[in-house]
C-alpha positions as CSV (number, residue, x, y, z in Angstrom):
1,X,0.1,0.1,-0.2
2,X,1.3,3.3,-0.9
3,X,1.8,6.1,1.6
4,X,0.4,9.6,1.3
5,X,4.0,10.7,0.4
6,X,4.6,8.0,-2.3
7,X,1.1,8.9,-3.8
8,X,2.2,12.6,-4.3
9,X,5.7,12.2,-5.8
10,X,4.8,13.3,-9.3
11,X,3.9,16.7,-8.2
12,X,7.1,17.8,-6.5
13,X,9.7,20.3,-7.3
14,X,12.9,21.1,-5.8
15,X,15.3,24.1,-5.0
16,X,18.5,24.3,-2.8
17,X,19.1,26.4,0.2
18,X,21.4,26.2,3.3
19,X,22.7,22.9,2.4
20,X,19.4,21.3,2.0
21,X,17.7,20.0,-1.3
22,X,14.1,21.3,-0.4
23,X,10.9,20.1,-1.9
24,X,7.8,22.1,-2.9
25,X,4.6,22.0,-4.9
26,X,2.4,24.8,-6.6
27,X,-0.6,25.2,-8.6
28,X,-2.7,27.9,-9.8
29,X,-2.4,31.5,-10.9
30,X,-3.1,34.8,-9.3
31,X,-1.8,36.3,-6.0
32,X,0.5,33.9,-4.2
33,X,0.0,32.3,-1.2
34,X,2.8,30.1,0.6
35,X,1.8,27.3,2.9
36,X,4.0,25.9,5.7
37,X,3.0,22.8,7.0
38,X,3.3,21.5,10.9
39,X,5.8,18.9,12.4
40,X,5.7,15.5,11.3
41,X,3.6,16.5,8.3
42,X,4.2,17.4,4.8
43,X,2.9,19.8,2.0
44,X,0.8,16.9,0.7
45,X,-0.6,15.7,4.0
46,X,-1.2,19.1,5.6
47,X,-2.5,21.0,2.6
48,X,-3.2,19.0,-0.5
49,X,-5.0,16.0,1.0
50,X,-7.4,18.1,3.0
51,X,-8.5,20.1,0.2
52,X,-6.6,23.4,0.7
53,X,-5.0,23.6,-2.9
54,X,-8.5,23.3,-4.4
55,X,-10.3,26.0,-2.2
56,X,-7.5,28.5,-2.7
57,X,-7.0,27.9,-6.2
58,X,-10.8,28.4,-6.6
59,X,-10.4,31.6,-4.9
60,X,-8.0,32.8,-7.3
61,X,-4.7,32.2,-5.6
62,X,-1.5,30.7,-6.9
63,X,-0.8,28.2,-4.1
64,X,2.9,27.2,-3.0
65,X,3.6,24.7,-0.3
66,X,7.1,23.8,0.9
67,X,8.2,20.5,2.6
68,X,10.1,21.8,5.5
69,X,13.7,20.3,6.1
70,X,13.4,17.0,7.8
71,X,9.9,16.4,6.3
72,X,8.3,15.4,3.1
73,X,10.4,15.0,0.1
74,X,13.0,17.5,1.6
75,X,16.5,16.5,2.9
76,X,16.7,15.1,6.3
77,X,19.2,15.6,8.9
78,X,19.5,14.2,12.5
79,X,21.2,17.2,13.8
80,X,19.0,19.1,16.2
81,X,20.9,22.5,15.5
82,X,19.6,22.8,12.0
83,X,15.9,22.9,12.9
84,X,15.5,26.4,14.3
85,X,12.4,28.3,13.2
86,X,14.7,30.9,12.1
87,X,16.5,28.6,9.8
88,X,13.3,27.2,8.4
89,X,11.8,30.7,8.0
90,X,14.9,31.2,5.8
91,X,14.0,28.2,3.7
92,X,10.6,29.7,3.3
93,X,12.0,33.1,2.2
94,X,14.4,31.4,-0.1
95,X,11.6,29.4,-1.9
96,X,9.9,32.8,-2.8
97,X,13.2,34.2,-4.1
98,X,13.5,30.9,-6.0
99,X,10.2,31.6,-7.6
100,X,10.8,35.5,-8.1
101,X,8.1,36.2,-5.8
102,X,8.5,39.5,-3.8
103,X,5.6,39.5,-1.6
104,X,3.0,36.6,-0.6
105,X,0.3,35.7,1.8
106,X,1.7,33.2,4.3
107,X,0.0,30.4,6.0
108,X,1.4,28.1,8.6
109,X,0.1,25.4,10.6
110,X,1.2,24.5,14.2
111,X,5.1,24.5,13.7
112,X,4.4,26.2,10.5
113,X,2.7,28.9,12.2
114,X,5.9,29.6,14.4
115,X,7.8,29.6,11.0
116,X,5.5,31.9,9.6
117,X,5.9,34.4,12.7
118,X,9.5,34.2,12.4
119,X,9.3,34.9,8.7
120,X,7.1,37.9,9.4
121,X,9.6,39.2,11.7
122,X,13.1,38.3,9.9
123,X,11.8,38.6,6.3
124,X,8.7,41.3,6.7
125,X,8.9,42.3,2.9
126,X,7.9,39.0,1.8
127,X,4.9,38.7,4.1
128,X,1.7,40.5,3.1
129,X,-0.4,38.8,5.8
130,X,0.0,35.8,8.0
131,X,-2.1,33.1,9.1
132,X,-1.2,31.2,12.2
133,X,-3.2,28.1,12.0
134,X,-3.2,25.4,15.0
135,X,-1.1,27.7,17.3
136,X,-2.4,30.4,19.8
137,X,-0.9,31.6,22.9
138,X,1.2,28.5,22.7
139,X,3.6,30.3,20.4
140,X,4.5,32.2,23.6
141,X,4.1,30.0,26.4
142,X,5.4,26.7,24.7
143,X,2.3,24.4,24.4
144,X,3.4,21.8,26.9
145,X,6.3,19.4,27.1
146,X,7.6,17.9,23.7
147,X,10.3,15.5,25.2
148,X,7.8,12.6,25.4
149,X,7.2,13.4,21.8
150,X,11.0,12.9,21.0
151,X,11.1,9.7,23.1
152,X,7.9,8.3,21.5
153,X,9.3,8.8,17.8
154,X,12.6,7.0,18.9
155,X,10.8,4.3,20.8
156,X,11.6,0.6,19.6
157,X,8.1,-0.6,20.7
158,X,5.0,1.4,20.2
159,X,3.2,-0.6,22.7
160,X,5.3,0.8,25.3
161,X,4.5,4.5,24.7
162,X,2.2,5.7,27.5
163,X,2.2,9.7,26.7
164,X,-0.8,10.5,24.8
165,X,0.8,13.2,22.8
166,X,3.8,11.2,22.0
167,X,1.6,8.4,20.9
168,X,-0.3,10.6,18.6
169,X,2.7,12.0,16.9
170,X,4.5,8.5,16.5
171,X,1.2,7.2,15.0
172,X,1.1,10.0,12.5
173,X,4.7,9.7,11.6
174,X,4.5,6.0,11.1
175,X,1.4,6.7,8.9
176,X,3.3,9.2,6.8
177,X,6.4,6.9,6.6
178,X,8.6,10.0,8.2
179,X,12.2,9.8,9.1
180,X,11.6,9.5,12.9
181,X,15.1,10.3,13.8
182,X,14.8,13.5,11.7
183,X,11.7,14.4,13.5
184,X,13.1,13.7,16.8
185,X,15.9,16.0,16.1
186,X,13.5,18.5,15.1
187,X,10.8,18.5,17.8
188,X,12.5,20.3,20.5
189,X,14.6,22.8,18.5
190,X,11.7,23.9,16.2
191,X,9.5,24.6,19.5
192,X,11.4,27.7,20.3
193,X,9.1,30.1,22.0
194,X,8.6,33.8,20.9
195,X,8.4,36.5,23.5
196,X,5.3,38.9,23.9
197,X,7.7,41.8,22.7
198,X,8.5,39.6,19.4
199,X,4.9,38.8,18.8
200,X,4.1,42.6,19.3
201,X,6.7,43.5,16.6
202,X,4.7,41.6,13.9
203,X,3.2,44.6,12.1
204,X,1.4,42.7,9.3
205,X,-2.3,41.6,9.7
206,X,-2.6,38.0,11.2
207,X,-5.3,35.6,11.6
208,X,-5.0,33.1,14.4
209,X,-7.1,30.2,13.8
210,X,-7.4,27.2,16.4
211,X,-9.8,24.5,17.2
212,X,-11.8,25.0,20.4
213,X,-10.9,21.3,21.5
214,X,-7.0,21.7,20.6
215,X,-5.0,21.0,23.8
216,X,-1.7,22.0,21.9
217,X,-2.1,25.2,20.5
218,X,-3.4,27.5,23.4
219,X,-6.1,29.8,22.8
220,X,-6.3,32.3,20.0
221,X,-7.4,35.4,21.8
222,X,-4.3,35.9,24.1
223,X,-2.1,35.8,21.2
224,X,-4.3,38.3,19.2
225,X,-4.0,40.4,22.0
226,X,-0.3,40.8,21.5
227,X,-0.6,41.2,17.8
228,X,-1.0,44.8,16.6
229,X,-3.4,43.6,13.9
230,X,-4.6,40.4,15.0
231,X,-7.8,38.7,14.5
232,X,-9.1,35.4,16.1
233,X,-10.9,32.4,14.3
234,X,-12.2,29.7,16.6
235,X,-12.9,26.4,14.9
236,X,-15.9,24.7,16.9
237,X,-15.4,21.2,18.1
238,X,-12.1,20.7,16.4
239,X,-8.7,19.2,17.9
240,X,-5.3,19.7,16.7
241,X,-5.5,17.2,13.9
242,X,-9.1,17.7,12.8
243,X,-9.0,21.5,12.4
244,X,-6.7,21.3,9.5
245,X,-9.3,20.5,6.9
246,X,-12.4,22.0,8.7
247,X,-14.9,24.3,6.4
248,X,-14.9,27.0,8.9
249,X,-11.3,27.3,8.8
250,X,-11.2,27.4,5.0
251,X,-13.9,29.9,5.0
252,X,-12.3,32.1,7.5
253,X,-9.2,32.0,5.9
254,X,-10.6,33.1,2.4
255,X,-12.4,35.9,3.9
256,X,-9.4,37.1,5.7
257,X,-7.2,37.0,2.6
258,X,-10.0,38.9,0.6
259,X,-9.5,41.8,3.2
260,X,-5.9,42.1,2.9
261,X,-5.0,41.8,-0.8
262,X,-1.3,42.2,-2.0
263,X,-1.0,45.6,-3.0
């Protein structure tokens, strides 16, 4: 049986940055929107399979989605030092450079939301507006303990994993046939917290979209309160995994993007 990854191989293109061969996929025409997936996911699993490409293409957007280093079809490393959100924000900006895009809408989910925040701070000219999916005030508070996730990813016997969050991500990583050593290297370093002052420095319009049952993200409103131009979108009755493809999320994003077109 093919994995989600194998089924999507024909759509992938590549570019090189910072010693990594990085994969991406794109479809459509119009104003560009860059999508940055979450931890242990990929451009296909996070964005294509849940229908985001179709929804955004239909709304008139050129959709570009990167496979973050260590994920999907991109190169993997087992060195935790290479997985800072700053480095991955640099990859995202380099992809826009590779495509000759000067400014884009940028949407990230979970780890991708943190990368989007760093991109807005470090490469502000590239980011017209940002969408932080699946990550609220946890962007500042840290969203819990991730050491058990790293341990679960490296565990020899899945049956011995007792941590609920660890088992969830291990099951997800196994389903997507990910490099678990690369993910274990990534998980702690990539969870670098932002300070309240750093969040406040983000000047672009930002939509913070989280599920009301999401125990990982933290609430949207406290993060919105730190943003100069923030807006909250609560996705009813959805947890961290199920919020990704929810129609309320998709409709909210389309409405938000329409209010903040690229000049």
